Each structure stands twice: as C-alpha cells, then as structure tokens.
C-alpha positions as CSV (number, residue, x, y, z in Angstrom):
1,M,-130.8,24.1,77.1
2,T,-128.6,25.5,79.8
3,T,-129.7,25.5,83.4
4,P,-131.0,29.0,84.5
5,F,-128.9,30.8,87.0
6,V,-129.5,33.2,89.8
7,P,-128.4,36.7,88.7
8,A,-124.9,37.2,90.1
9,D,-125.5,40.7,91.5
10,L,-128.5,39.6,93.6
11,D,-126.8,36.3,94.5
12,Q,-123.8,38.1,95.9
13,W,-125.9,40.5,98.0
14,L,-128.0,37.7,99.4
15,A,-124.9,35.7,100.3
16,A,-123.3,38.7,102.0
17,H,-126.5,39.4,104.0
18,Q,-127.5,35.8,104.9
19,Q,-126.8,36.3,108.5
20,D,-128.7,39.5,108.6
21,A,-131.7,37.7,107.1
22,L,-131.5,35.0,109.8
23,D,-131.2,37.6,112.6
24,E,-134.2,39.5,111.3
25,L,-136.2,36.3,110.9
26,F,-135.4,35.3,114.5
27,A,-136.7,38.7,115.7
28,F,-139.9,38.1,113.7
29,L,-140.3,34.6,115.2
30,R,-139.9,35.8,118.7
31,I,-143.2,37.7,118.5
32,P,-146.0,35.3,119.7
33,S,-148.5,36.4,117.1
34,V,-151.1,33.8,117.9
35,S,-154.3,34.9,116.1
36,A,-156.6,32.4,117.8
37,R,-156.0,33.9,121.3
38,S,-157.4,37.2,122.3
39,E,-154.6,37.8,124.8
40,H,-152.2,37.8,121.8
41,A,-154.0,40.6,119.9
42,G,-151.2,43.0,120.9
43,D,-148.6,40.6,119.7
44,C,-150.4,40.3,116.3
45,R,-150.3,44.0,115.9
46,A,-146.6,44.1,117.0
47,A,-145.8,41.5,114.3
48,A,-147.7,43.6,111.7
49,Q,-145.7,46.7,112.8
50,W,-142.4,44.8,112.7
51,L,-143.1,43.6,109.1
52,A,-144.3,47.0,108.0
53,D,-141.0,48.5,109.3
54,R,-138.9,45.9,107.5
55,L,-140.8,46.6,104.2
56,T,-140.2,50.3,104.7
57,H,-136.5,49.6,105.3
58,A,-136.4,47.5,102.1
59,G,-137.7,50.5,100.1
60,F,-141.5,49.9,100.0
61,T,-144.3,52.1,101.1
62,A,-145.9,50.2,103.9
63,S,-149.3,50.5,105.6
64,I,-151.0,48.8,108.5
65,M,-154.7,48.5,107.5
66,D,-157.2,47.6,110.2
67,T,-159.9,45.0,109.7
68,P,-162.6,43.8,112.2
69,G,-160.0,41.3,113.3
70,H,-156.2,41.5,113.1
71,P,-154.6,44.1,110.7
72,V,-153.4,43.6,107.2
73,V,-149.9,44.7,106.2
74,L,-149.7,46.2,102.7
75,G,-146.4,47.0,101.1
76,E,-146.2,48.7,97.7
77,W,-143.5,49.5,95.2
78,R,-144.8,50.9,92.0
79,G,-141.6,52.4,90.5
80,A,-141.8,50.3,87.4
81,G,-144.5,52.5,86.1
82,P,-148.2,52.2,85.2
83,D,-147.5,50.2,82.0
84,A,-145.4,47.5,83.8
85,P,-147.0,44.3,85.1
86,T,-147.6,44.0,88.9
87,L,-147.0,40.9,91.0
88,L,-148.6,40.5,94.5
89,V,-146.8,38.4,97.1
90,Y,-149.1,37.0,99.8
91,G,-148.3,35.6,103.2
92,H,-149.4,35.6,106.8
93,Y,-147.7,36.8,110.0
94,D,-150.0,35.0,112.4
95,V,-149.2,31.6,113.8
96,Q,-150.8,28.6,115.5
97,P,-150.9,28.3,119.3
98,A,-147.8,26.6,120.6
99,E,-149.4,24.1,123.0
100,P,-148.6,21.6,124.2
101,L,-145.6,23.6,125.3
102,E,-143.9,20.6,127.1
103,L,-143.4,18.8,123.8
104,W,-141.1,21.5,122.4
105,T,-137.3,20.8,122.6
106,S,-136.7,24.5,122.8
107,P,-139.3,27.2,123.6
108,A,-141.7,27.9,120.7
109,F,-140.9,31.6,120.5
110,A,-137.2,31.4,121.2
111,P,-135.9,30.4,117.7
112,E,-132.9,28.1,117.6
113,I,-130.9,26.4,114.9
114,R,-130.2,22.7,115.4
115,D,-128.9,20.3,112.7
116,G,-129.5,22.8,109.9
117,R,-133.1,23.6,110.9
118,I,-134.6,26.7,112.4
119,Y,-137.0,25.6,115.2
120,A,-139.7,28.0,116.2
121,R,-143.5,28.5,115.9
122,G,-144.0,30.1,112.5
123,S,-140.6,29.2,111.1
124,V,-142.2,27.5,108.1
125,D,-145.9,28.5,108.5
126,D,-145.5,31.2,107.4
127,K,-143.1,33.8,108.7
128,G,-140.0,32.1,107.3
129,Q,-141.5,31.6,103.8
130,L,-143.0,35.1,103.8
131,Y,-139.8,36.8,105.0
132,L,-137.6,35.2,102.3
133,H,-139.6,37.2,99.8
134,V,-139.0,40.4,101.7
135,K,-135.3,39.8,101.6
136,A,-135.4,39.0,97.9
137,L,-137.2,42.2,97.2
138,E,-134.7,44.1,99.4
139,A,-131.8,42.6,97.3
140,H,-133.2,44.1,94.1
141,L,-133.7,47.5,95.6
142,A,-130.4,47.5,97.4
143,V,-128.3,46.4,94.5
144,R,-130.2,47.9,91.5
145,G,-132.3,50.6,93.1
146,T,-135.3,49.2,91.2
147,L,-137.4,46.2,90.5
148,P,-138.3,44.9,87.0
149,V,-142.0,44.9,87.9
150,N,-144.4,46.6,90.3
151,V,-144.8,44.6,93.5
152,I,-147.4,44.5,96.2
153,V,-146.8,42.6,99.5
154,L,-150.0,41.6,101.3
155,A,-149.6,39.9,104.7
156,E,-152.6,39.0,106.8
157,G,-153.0,38.1,110.5
158,E,-155.9,35.7,110.4
159,E,-154.9,32.9,108.1
160,E,-154.6,30.4,111.0
161,V,-158.2,31.2,112.0
162,G,-159.8,30.9,108.6
163,S,-158.9,34.3,107.0
164,E,-162.3,35.5,108.1
165,H,-161.9,39.1,106.9
166,L,-159.5,38.8,104.0
167,E,-162.2,38.2,101.3
168,A,-164.0,41.4,102.3
169,F,-160.6,43.2,102.3
170,L,-159.8,42.0,98.8
171,E,-163.3,43.1,97.6
172,E,-163.0,46.6,99.3
173,H,-159.5,47.2,97.9
174,R,-159.9,45.4,94.6
175,E,-158.6,48.2,92.4
176,R,-155.6,49.0,94.6
177,L,-154.7,45.3,94.6
178,R,-155.2,44.8,90.9
179,C,-152.3,42.7,89.7
180,D,-151.1,40.3,86.9
181,G,-150.2,37.4,89.2
182,V,-150.1,36.3,92.9
183,V,-147.1,34.5,94.4
184,I,-147.6,32.4,97.6
185,S,-145.0,30.5,99.6
186,D,-147.0,28.6,102.3
187,S,-146.5,25.0,101.2
188,T,-143.9,22.3,101.0
189,M,-141.4,20.9,98.5
190,F,-141.9,17.3,97.5
191,A,-138.7,16.2,99.1
192,P,-135.3,17.7,100.1
193,G,-133.6,19.0,97.0
194,V,-136.8,18.6,94.9
195,P,-138.3,22.0,94.3
196,S,-142.0,22.0,93.6
197,I,-144.9,24.0,92.1
198,L,-148.2,23.3,93.8
199,S,-150.9,22.7,91.2
200,S,-153.9,21.9,93.3
201,L,-155.5,22.3,96.7
202,R,-158.4,20.4,98.1
203,G,-161.4,22.3,99.5
204,L,-163.3,21.6,102.6
205,A,-166.8,21.0,103.9
206,Y,-166.8,20.6,107.7
207,V,-170.0,19.7,109.6
208,Q,-171.2,18.7,113.0
209,I,-173.7,15.9,113.4
210,D,-175.8,15.9,116.6
211,V,-178.0,13.0,117.5
212,R,-180.5,13.3,120.4
213,G,-182.7,10.7,122.0
214,A,-184.2,10.9,125.5
215,S,-184.4,14.1,127.4
216,S,-181.6,13.1,129.7
217,D,-179.1,10.2,130.3
218,L,-180.9,7.0,131.3
219,H,-180.0,4.0,133.5
220,S,-178.8,1.4,131.1
221,G,-180.3,-1.4,133.1
222,M,-183.8,0.1,133.5
223,Y,-184.0,1.5,129.9
224,G,-181.4,-0.4,127.8
225,G,-183.0,-2.4,125.0
226,A,-186.2,-0.4,125.1
227,V,-184.9,3.1,124.2
228,V,-182.7,3.9,121.2
229,N,-179.2,4.8,122.2
230,P,-178.0,8.0,120.4
231,A,-174.4,6.7,120.5
232,M,-175.3,3.5,118.7
233,A,-177.5,5.5,116.3
234,L,-174.6,7.8,115.5
235,A,-172.3,4.9,114.9
236,R,-174.8,3.5,112.4
237,I,-175.0,6.8,110.6
238,L,-171.3,7.1,110.4
239,S,-170.9,3.5,109.1
240,T,-173.0,4.5,106.1
241,L,-170.6,7.2,104.9
242,H,-168.4,4.7,102.9
243,D,-168.8,1.6,100.9
244,E,-166.6,-1.5,101.1
245,H,-164.2,0.0,98.5
246,G,-163.5,3.1,100.4
247,R,-165.7,5.3,98.3
248,V,-167.9,7.9,99.9
249,A,-171.5,6.5,99.8
250,I,-173.3,9.8,100.0
251,A,-175.7,10.2,97.0
252,G,-174.5,12.8,94.5
253,F,-171.1,13.2,96.2
254,Y,-169.0,12.6,93.1
255,D,-171.3,14.3,90.6
256,A,-169.2,17.4,90.3
257,V,-165.8,15.7,90.5
258,Q,-163.6,16.5,87.4
259,A,-161.3,13.8,86.2
260,W,-157.6,14.6,86.2
261,P,-155.7,14.4,82.9
262,D,-154.0,11.1,82.4
263,A,-150.7,12.9,81.8
264,V,-150.9,14.5,85.2
265,R,-151.7,11.2,86.9
266,A,-148.8,9.6,85.0
267,Q,-146.4,12.3,86.2
268,M,-147.5,11.8,89.8
269,R,-146.6,8.1,89.5
270,T,-143.0,9.0,88.4
271,L,-142.4,11.0,91.6
272,P,-139.9,9.3,94.1
273,F,-142.6,8.4,96.6
274,D,-142.2,5.4,98.9
275,E,-145.6,4.3,100.2
276,E,-144.1,2.0,102.9
277,H,-142.0,4.9,104.2
278,F,-145.1,7.1,104.3
279,R,-146.9,4.4,106.2
280,A,-144.1,4.0,108.7
281,E,-144.0,7.8,109.3
282,T,-147.7,7.7,110.3
283,G,-147.2,4.8,112.7
284,A,-150.3,3.1,111.2
285,P,-150.3,-0.7,110.7
286,A,-151.6,-0.3,107.2
287,L,-152.7,2.3,104.7
288,G,-156.3,2.5,103.4
289,G,-158.5,4.6,101.2
290,E,-160.4,4.4,97.9
291,T,-159.6,1.4,95.9
292,G,-157.9,1.9,92.5
293,Y,-155.8,4.9,93.4
294,T,-152.2,5.4,94.6
295,V,-151.6,7.1,97.9
296,L,-150.6,10.4,96.2
297,E,-153.7,10.3,94.0
298,R,-155.9,9.7,97.1
299,L,-154.2,12.7,98.8
300,W,-154.2,15.1,95.9
301,T,-156.9,14.2,93.4
302,R,-159.7,12.4,95.3
303,P,-162.3,13.8,97.7
304,T,-162.7,12.3,101.2
305,C,-165.1,12.1,104.1
306,E,-163.6,11.6,107.5
307,V,-164.7,11.6,111.1
308,N,-162.6,14.1,113.1
309,G,-164.1,13.8,116.5
310,L,-166.7,11.9,118.5
311,L,-168.4,12.7,121.9
312,S,-171.0,10.8,123.8
313,G,-171.9,9.3,127.2
314,Y,-169.6,8.8,130.1
315,T,-165.8,8.7,129.3
316,G,-164.3,9.2,132.7
317,E,-162.5,6.7,134.9
318,G,-164.4,3.6,135.9
319,A,-167.9,2.6,135.0
320,K,-171.1,4.5,134.8
321,T,-173.9,2.6,133.2
322,V,-175.9,5.1,131.3
323,L,-177.6,5.5,127.9
324,P,-176.4,8.9,126.7
325,A,-179.0,11.4,125.7
326,V,-176.9,12.9,123.0
327,A,-174.0,12.0,120.7
328,M,-172.0,14.2,118.4
329,A,-169.5,13.8,115.6
330,K,-167.3,16.3,113.7
331,V,-167.0,15.3,110.0
332,S,-164.9,16.9,107.3
333,C,-164.9,16.3,103.6
334,R,-161.9,17.3,101.5
335,L,-163.1,18.4,98.1
336,V,-161.7,18.5,94.6
337,P,-162.7,20.5,91.6
338,D,-165.5,21.2,90.9
339,Q,-167.2,20.3,94.2
340,D,-168.9,23.1,96.0
341,P,-168.8,23.1,99.8
342,K,-172.3,24.4,100.2
343,A,-173.7,21.6,97.9
344,V,-171.7,19.0,99.8
345,E,-173.0,20.2,103.1
346,R,-176.6,19.8,101.7
347,L,-175.8,16.3,100.5
348,I,-174.5,15.3,103.9
349,A,-177.6,16.6,105.6
350,E,-179.9,14.8,103.2
351,H,-177.9,11.6,103.6
352,V,-178.0,11.8,107.4
353,A,-181.8,12.4,107.3
354,R,-182.2,9.3,105.2
355,V,-180.2,6.9,107.4
356,T,-181.1,8.1,110.9
357,P,-182.9,5.3,112.6
358,P,-186.3,5.9,114.3
359,G,-186.2,6.8,118.0
360,V,-183.6,9.6,117.7
361,T,-183.4,13.0,115.8
362,A,-180.2,14.1,114.0
363,T,-179.2,17.6,112.9
364,V,-176.3,18.6,110.7
365,T,-174.7,22.0,111.2
366,A,-172.2,23.4,108.7
367,L,-169.1,24.8,110.5
368,H,-166.6,25.8,107.8
369,G,-166.0,25.5,104.1
370,G,-163.6,26.3,101.3
371,R,-163.5,25.7,97.6
372,P,-160.9,23.4,96.0
373,W,-158.4,24.9,93.5
374,R,-156.5,23.6,90.5
375,A,-154.0,25.7,88.6
376,E,-153.8,26.1,84.8
377,L,-150.3,24.9,84.3
378,G,-148.3,27.2,81.9
379,G,-148.4,30.9,81.3
380,P,-145.9,33.6,82.2
381,L,-146.1,33.3,86.0
382,H,-145.9,29.5,86.1
383,D,-143.0,29.5,83.6
384,A,-141.1,32.2,85.6
385,G,-141.6,30.0,88.7
386,V,-140.0,27.0,86.9
387,V,-137.0,29.1,85.8
388,A,-136.6,30.6,89.3
389,L,-136.7,27.2,91.1
390,E,-134.4,25.6,88.7
391,A,-131.9,28.4,89.0
392,A,-131.9,28.2,92.8
393,F,-131.9,24.4,93.2
394,G,-130.2,23.3,90.0
395,T,-133.0,20.9,89.0
396,T,-136.3,21.2,87.3
397,P,-139.2,21.5,89.7
398,V,-141.9,18.9,89.9
399,I,-145.6,19.5,89.8
400,T,-147.4,18.4,93.0
401,G,-150.7,18.6,94.7
402,E,-151.7,19.3,98.3
403,G,-154.3,17.4,100.4
404,G,-155.0,20.4,102.6
405,S,-156.8,23.7,101.9
406,I,-155.8,27.4,101.4
407,P,-159.1,29.0,100.7
408,V,-157.6,32.4,100.0
409,V,-156.1,31.1,96.8
410,G,-159.5,30.9,95.1
411,D,-160.4,34.3,96.5
412,F,-157.4,35.9,94.8
413,E,-158.2,34.3,91.5
414,R,-161.9,35.1,91.7
415,I,-161.7,38.7,93.0
416,L,-158.5,39.9,91.4
417,G,-158.7,37.8,88.3
418,A,-155.0,36.9,88.5
419,P,-153.3,33.5,88.3
420,V,-151.6,32.2,91.4
421,L,-148.2,30.6,91.7
422,L,-147.7,28.4,94.8
423,M,-144.0,28.0,95.3
424,G,-143.3,26.6,98.7
425,F,-140.0,25.9,100.6
426,G,-141.2,23.8,103.5
427,L,-140.4,20.1,103.7
428,P,-142.5,17.0,104.6
429,G,-142.3,16.4,108.4
430,E,-141.6,20.1,109.3
431,N,-144.2,19.9,112.1
432,A,-146.3,22.9,111.0
433,H,-149.1,23.3,113.6
434,A,-147.2,20.9,115.9
435,P,-144.4,21.1,118.5
436,D,-140.9,21.6,117.2
437,E,-141.9,23.3,113.9
438,W,-139.0,23.9,111.7
439,I,-137.7,25.2,108.3
440,A,-134.4,24.1,106.8
441,V,-131.8,26.9,106.8
442,E,-130.8,25.7,103.3
443,N,-134.3,26.1,102.0
444,F,-134.6,29.5,103.5
445,R,-131.4,30.5,101.7
446,Q,-132.4,28.9,98.4
447,G,-135.9,30.3,98.8
448,M,-134.5,33.9,98.9
449,R,-132.4,33.1,95.7
450,A,-135.5,31.6,93.9
451,A,-137.7,34.6,94.9
452,A,-135.1,37.1,93.8
453,T,-134.8,35.3,90.4
454,L,-138.6,35.1,89.9
455,F,-139.1,38.8,89.3
456,D,-136.4,38.9,86.6
457,A,-137.7,35.8,85.0
458,Y,-141.3,37.1,85.0
459,A,-140.2,40.5,83.5
460,R,-138.4,38.7,80.7
461,G,-141.5,36.8,79.9
C-alpha cells in the first residue's frame, strides 16, 4: 500500500502562505484572552471577534453568539449541500493566566520563535491548534472555491474555566450543530515525528474534605493529648485512600471500571516510551503507582485518587504551638470508563464518614466532575484521520491515551450523537498552562497539511 499524500494543490497553497499563517497566529496570540480573569472579559471578546473575522475572510459565515459567560464563535460553510456530510471542528480561544510572569523567557503575550518553537500563552493550548484548521479550510476555499463536505467551526471562550456554558449551548443549538463527526486538536502527539490519534480521556471527580474539631485553635501544651487534632485526623483519613499496592481502597471504587482489550494494552507496550527518561523529566527520585501496570497503563487506563492540596494550622515563619481547629484537603480522582463522577463523589463521602475518628467531624464537598471517554476505533472519521496524519508526517499514527480530561468530548457525543476524532499536534513538555508555553513551528505546518487532507479523505470514505 502506498503512503497517502497531501493533495498537491492544497500543499502548494499552504507552503506559499506559511508566513501569512504565522503572522496571523501571532496576532491571535497577542490578545490576552484569559477567561478566568474578569478584567480580561474585553480581551476574550476581542479574540472572538478576531477569529470570526478570519473565518469570514476564509469564506465562512461567522457569528459571535453570546452565552452567560464568554461568547462562542460559530463559523459555517454549507456549500456542499444538504445531502453531503458535515464535520464540526471544535477549539477554544481562551487561555490560562500567564502567571508567574517572571518565569517567562519572553513575555507571554508577545509571541516569539526560538529554536523552531513558537513561545506564547495559547500557542499550543489551543490557539495554535485551532488556527491551523482555519488555514486548512481557507486553503480549500482559496484553491478550489469549495469544500468536499459541509463544515462547522465552533470555538468557545471558557474551556480553561470548565466550559461551564457549552453544554447548554450545544443543547440549545442541537439542530443547527447537527453533524456526522467532530474534530478536535487540543492534545499532544506521542513524540516528535510520531503523529497520534487520542483514543481515551480520563474523567474527574474533585472534592474538598474539611475536618473540624474544637471551636477555635487551642494551645498545644494546655490541650494537646486531650483534644483530637483535626490535622492528625485528616492525615489518618488520607492514609486510608490507598492500600500497600497503590490501589484505591475506597469500597466500590473499581466496580464500574471496564477492562481494556488485551490488544490495546499490547500496542501500548510497543510504543517507544522510556520510563527512566519520564522519571528524570519529573525530577522525582522514583516512580510509583498501582502494582502490575506500566507507567503508560497507569496514566491512560487506570483510575487514581490523589491529594492536590493541604491546609491546616500555623504555616508561617517560626513556631506557634497550636492545635488547629480545622484542616482541609483537596482530592481529585481521575476516572476511566465507565466510572461516573457523581457515583465516585458519593463513594468518597461514604468512605470518609466510615474512617473519620471520633472527636472531629468531616464533610466532603464536590467541586468539579467530568466523565471519562473512550473512542470506538475505526469508522470513516477515524480512518480519515489515519490517512491525513500519515500523509502529512509520512508515518502511520499511533493510538494513544490521555491522563487528563476534556469533558466537552463526551458532551459532543452525547448531545450531537457524532463520533469524535482527537488529532493533536502538541508535544510532550510544551508547557501548556505553565511559563514558556510553546508549539513547534514544524508541527503547526504539518498540522495544517494534515487538517487540509482530512476533509478530502473523509469525503472519499
């Protein structure tokens, strides 16, 4: 079988307009569209307007649609006709806060290319990955005056704050957004030169545990040994979350976990993954986790329960001998199919109630949740993604998983009834959410080529 190739007419246009694409992306990246900060609300709207203008320039009908939060940008091209299939491209124009600013080599919103990388907040998450699709679509319309399928581009401005209003938006506009597949580029490749299709995402159940003892802090000499210390009680509670083999020890936690096919686990073990290199990157003295699984299996296929934050007592300089009145922990569980975040929140609360020692009270408050997702590999959209990535990168893509969560993926499948293709162009270590975020210039270029090819490959079936 011959290696697929990027259509020559589209490839030539993209090559001729590569600098234009970079200049336009830089303009996009200069807009500080930080969704988490109210003072940047105007910047979020400015980013939405900028994107709508570029979609209009490309040949789409573009709208800025208000939500109770930041607006949604909706671009539509339906020139293929009512009988042709429709693909929806999703991305987000909002970005994480840039702090700590002093750790950036160059300013977060002043994009700069160094060593083949575009450094800026949003370069990989997700402005760069979203905009490469816009340029791919523009290539089709500029060269051919048409697309082989109908296309919807949906870009939200609240992904970095939990996509609070997107589910309601999808429900309200379900018929207008009806499509045959959803394409998302907001993830990473397995390694440089190794294109990837993401087949799974872990879900999330995030809770806060508050332990209260006395009505106020107490002198540790006058009361220590006679009053239960909430900090010690919380430590005991947290120590019961795992057994000696690294398994979560919450009753019923694994009941809904679906086993991964042996063939998929075997494929994971063939990936060029160096556990020692991974350990060295983290700076940890050793790796840990659930016994009996490789690092990739722990990250992609197994659920977890982790402490994300602790607060209690006096933590300032010097000594202050008190028994704290309260102690708090933030705890997150990454979930795999078919675990339900609401059910896991209930199991955590029941577990905490069982193990809380006398002398204190403990409450569990659910803060955030999202369902896990696993793709059905195969089908027209998946197959088109394989063709497109192989055409652009010259090698067959690998199937990977992701330890994090993108809750909107499940919303698209549930509300629109369409399969989702996760075809990312980031790389490990690109510092998404951290200082010096970057995307490789080469991946931005190859991503445009892959995205342009995808629509042809899907139309051919």
